[in-house]
N, C-alpha and C positions, 0 to 999 in steps of 0.2 A: 510327510511334509517337513522340510527343514525349519529351523528357528527363523531364518530370514524370510522364507516363504510365508510363515505364519504371521510375522510382523507386517509383511507387505500386504497381506490380505486384510489385516486389521487397519492398516493405513487407508486402504481403499474404502473399508467400511466407514471410517471416520469422515473421509471426504464426502461420501454419499449421505450418511445419516446425520452428521453434525455440520459439515461444511455447507453443501447446497441443500441438504435435507429433501431429497427427491420424493415427490408424492405420487401416488397411483395416477396414471394417465398423463403425467407431466413429461414433456420432452426435455432432454438434456443436451446442451452443446458443450463439447470439450475442445479447448484450444491447447495443443500440445506439440512439442518437438518430437521428431521421429525416434530420438534416443529413449523416449518414455513409452515406447510401444507396448512393452510387457505390462507396465503398470496401467496404461490406458485400457488394455484389454480387460484387466481386473475391474477397473472402474466401470466399464460398460456392463460387465456381468453383474456387478453389484447393483447398478442402476436398474437393470431389467428385473432383478430379483425384488427390488423395491417397488416395481410396478411402472417404471418409465415406459412411455408410449414409443419413444424413439431416442436413440443416442446418435447425435451427429458429431463427427470428429473433424476438426480442421487441423491438418498437420503442417508443421513448419520444419525448416532445417537451416541451422546457422551458416553452414558453408554456402548453401544456395543463396541465402540472404546476403552474405558478403559479396558473392559474385554479382548479385543485382546491383549493390551499391558501387561496385567497382566498374561495371561495364554497361549497365542499362542506359538507355537514352535519357537525356535530362528531363524530357516531358513526363517520364514515368513517375517522377517524384512530385510533380505538381498537378497531376490528373487525379481527380477524386475517385477512390475505389468504390463506386456506387454499387457494384455487384455484391461486394462483401458487406458493405454497410446496410444494404437493403435486406440481405439474408438475415444477418444477426439481429437487425431491428425487428424484422417480421417474427422471428422466434421470440424475442422479448415481448412484443405486443400480444403474443399468444400464450404468455405465461411460462415460457421455458426457463429452466435454470441454466446458468453458465458457469462452468468450471475451467479454470486455467491451470495447467500443469507447467511449471517452469523449470528450466535446467540451464540457465544462461551462463555463457562464458563472459565474465565481466569485461574482457578485452576483445570481444568478438569483432568490433568494428574499428579497432585501433588503426589509425593511419588513414581512414576514409575521410574524404573531403567533408568538412562539417556542414557546409551549406546543403549538400545532398541529404544528409541525415535530418537536418532541420526542416527542409522542405517536405520530406516524407512524413515526419511527425505532424507538421502543421496541416498538411492536406488531409491526412488520414484522420486527425483529430476533428477537423471541421466536418468531414463526411459522417462521422459517428456521433454528431451532436445529439440527435434524438435518442440513440441507444444510451449515450452517457447520461442523459436525463433519467432514464429508467433505472440505471445503476445508482446514481447519486441520490435518488429519492426513495430507494428501497422498493421500487415497484416489482422487481424480480429478485430471486435468490441468486447469489453469485459467490464464488469463493476462489481462492488461490492456494495451491499446494505446490511443493517442490520435490524434485528427485535429483540425484547427482548426475553430472556429466563429467567426463574426464578432465576437460578444460577447466571447469569450475572447481573440481576437487584439487587440481594442480595449483590453482590460485590460492585456495584456502589453506592447504597443507603442503607447502613447498618443502618442508623439512622432513616429511614422512616419506618412506620409500614409495616410489611411483606406483608399484603394484598394490599398495595398501590404501591409497588415498581415497578411492571411491568408497571402500568399506568404511573408512573413517568418517566420511561425510554422511553416509547412510546412518551410522550410529548417532551422529550429532543431530541429524534431522529427526530420527525416531525419538530422541530425548526431548527435543523442543515441542513435539506434538503429543508428548505423554504416552507414547507407545511402550515405554519401559515400565509403566505402572500396570498393576494386575488387571484393573478394569478401566481402560482408557476412556470409554464413553462416560462413565461415572466421574472419572477424574476431570474431564472437560466440564461437566456440569458444575462440579464444585468450584472450578477455576472461574467459570463465567459468573457464578454467584458472588465471588470475591470482587471481581471487577465491577459488577453491578452495585455493590455496596459503596465502593469508592465514588462511582458516578452519582449515586443518590446524595452523598454528602455535598458534592460540588453543586448539584442542582438545587439543593436547599439553600446554599450560600448566595447564589445569584450574584457573583462578583461582577463588578463593572470593568475591571481591568486585571491583568496579570503583569507583574513586573519580574523580569528575569535578570539575575546577576551571576556572572561567572567569568573566568578569565577570557577576555576578548568579547564578552557579551554584556551589553547594557541595553535592554530592550523592554519596551512597554507595549502590551497588546490589549486594546479595548475589545470587549465582547459585546455583540449586538443584543439589544433588548429582546427577551424571549429566547435566548440561546439555550440549548440543551446539551448536556454532556452525555455521550453515548459510550458504549463499550463493545466487547467482542461479538455479542450476538445481536441480530436485528430481526425485524418482523416484516415480511413482504406484504404486498397488497392483498394477498389471499389469507393473511393471518398466520403464516407459517414462519417459524424461526429459521435462521441460517447464520453461519459464521463466515464472514467475508475473507478473513485472513487466518491461515493455520500455519504457523503459530500466531497468537495474539497476546499481548500483555498490556495493551494501551487503554486509556480512557481519553476521549477526545471530543472536541467541539469545533465550531467555526468562529473565526475572528471577525470583527467588524472590518470590512474591506479598507476603509480609510483611517483606521485607528491604530496602525502599527508605526512605532517610532523608535529609532535607535539602531544599534548594530548587534548582529548575532554572528557567532563564529561556529563553524562545523566542528564536530568532534570525531567523525568517522568519514571515510571515503564514501562518495556517492557514485554508484555505477549507473550511468544514464546513456542510452543510445549506443551501447557497446563500447563506451569509453569511461575512464575513471576521472572524477573531479575530486580534488582533495585539498585540504588546508584552505578552505574558502570562507570569506566573510561577506555578508550582505548588509547594506545600510538602507534604512527605510525612512521616508518622510511622508507623513499622512497616508500611510499604507503602501506607498509605492516604493519599489526598489530603485534607488537613485545611484548606487554604485556597487560594484562587485569586484572582489579580488580573489584569485585562486593560485595556490602554489603549483597546482597541476590541473590542467583542463580548463584554463581560462576561456578559451574560445568556445568550448562546448557549453560552459555555463552561460556565456553571453548569448549564444544561440537559443538556449533553453528559455531564458527570460524575454526573448524577442519573438516567441512563437505567435503571440497576440498580446493585446493590452492587458488581459487578465493574467498573463504569465509574469507580470511585474508586481503582482499582489499575492497575498497569502489566502489559502482556502481551508487550512486545518491547523489546529493547535492540539498536540497530543502529549500526554503525560505517561511516562514509563519510569518506574524506580530503577536506580542503579543496581540495587540488590534484587535482581530478577534473574530467572534461570539462564537466559541467553547471555545477559551481561556477565554473569558470574562464570560462565564457561570460558571466558576470555578468547572466544573464537571470533575473528573478523570474517564475516561471510562474503563481503563485497556484493551483497544482494539485499535490497531494501526490505523484502519480506521478512528477513531475519534481523538485519541490523537495526531497523526501526523499532523492533521489539526488545532491543537492548538499551534504548536511549530515548529520552525526551526528544521529540521531533516536531518539525513544522512541515507544511506542504505548500509549495508554489502552485498556484492555479485554482481550479474550481473547488467550491465548497460543497459539502454534503447537505442537501435540502432537509434531511431529517434532523439536523443539528439546530433546527429552529422550530419553535412551537407552530404547528400547523403547516410547516414547510413542505411536507410530503405532497400536499394538494395544491401548492402554489405554482404559478407559471414562473419561467425564468425571469421575466420582467418584475414580477412581484417579489421574488427573492432578492433581486438586485436593489429594489427600493428599500428592502429591510436591512440592507447592508452586507449581503453575501456576495462573494466574488464568483464570476463565471469565466471559463476559459476553455481552450481546446485541450488543456493538459492538467494533470494532477501529479506532482512529483514530490515525494517525501524526502527530507534530508535531516540528518541527525545532529543534535546540538547538546545532548545531555552529558553529564559527567558527575563524578563524585564531589565536584567543587561547585555545583550549581545550586543556587537558592532561588525559589520562586515564591512570590508573595501575591496573595489575592487582595485586591483593593475593593472595599465595600462602597456602597452608595454615598456614605458620609466621609469617604476618604481614608478610613481606617485600613491599615495594612495587617494582614494575618499571614503567617507562614503556611504555604501549601507543600513546598518541598524544602528540606534543609539537608545540605550535604548530599544532594542527589537522590534523596528518598522521601517518601511521604512523611509529612509532619503530623498526620492524624491517622 
């Protein structure tokens, strides 16, 4: 076995044992592009070794997806995919774990009519409402991991010889998921403990608001009563832990839907719907986005926040120090799974139910009454920098530093 094969095997182990944490008798659904076939076969083997009852793979291909957007009949993008939504929801209802393997070309749908993309996401998002409730309330175990594709590697490393780019991206991914450490599983446990300690401090503070100050950013975010700060690992309805994102460097919670005011500016490009949005600012009044500007991808951004009413509000507030492994690598991944873990970020759209005391057992209506946002989408965008300060505001109005110059103040 080569060194690469050994690392790939360990990567599959991490995805199964730490990511979705497959249990004996549990089904596993894998969503993956065909370029990930070799890795997915390893995933399936590791899952069955762990006792999985079934491994169901849903394949995709970016070229075929682009052909669909270019040539399919208009009604394809407005007709609910009930067959797919029904299957994935049935798996979730029966306690299956869901693993997504991504290898996205950030420019896969560049030049495609934005209305077709928006209709597709809106219709698909609405059809998956029930499944999304399972995910957002930790009813099931789910995780996302990544493998390189040539198009993605070309975007990330344009100055590296073409034949070396995929290897370079593999090396970077292996580093972010701690596969270059002697005992990756133990390294992950230590890392998760560190994140848990940060979340514990914030949960003890019970801040009423967070105030953000940075170049182009002057923003205040109220937090709902009973909010909870979460971190990398979660617990599903059966009491088993899982890690939704690999890598992960964040501590996060839900904002009060109507409590966001001011302007925030992005600090990294956002790859959304096969297009890049960059150099953008959002202005909020009483939680709602009232204006957007973007140096690149203005139309894409406008379609994103028009998917439904909830897409005009925030659903997540996440803290990531500037001095973190992905940030210090100085690699721009053009992929949210990685870039969000190099930067403080926010998310447009639906909130995680588990970020509220008792939220896991609440209905969507109950969550909304408690101030959490719901939507057909959840899209993270990056706002952190070495110049960002964040202050926690206590119940009596006292401000305390949470982040200074981009890093934890405690």
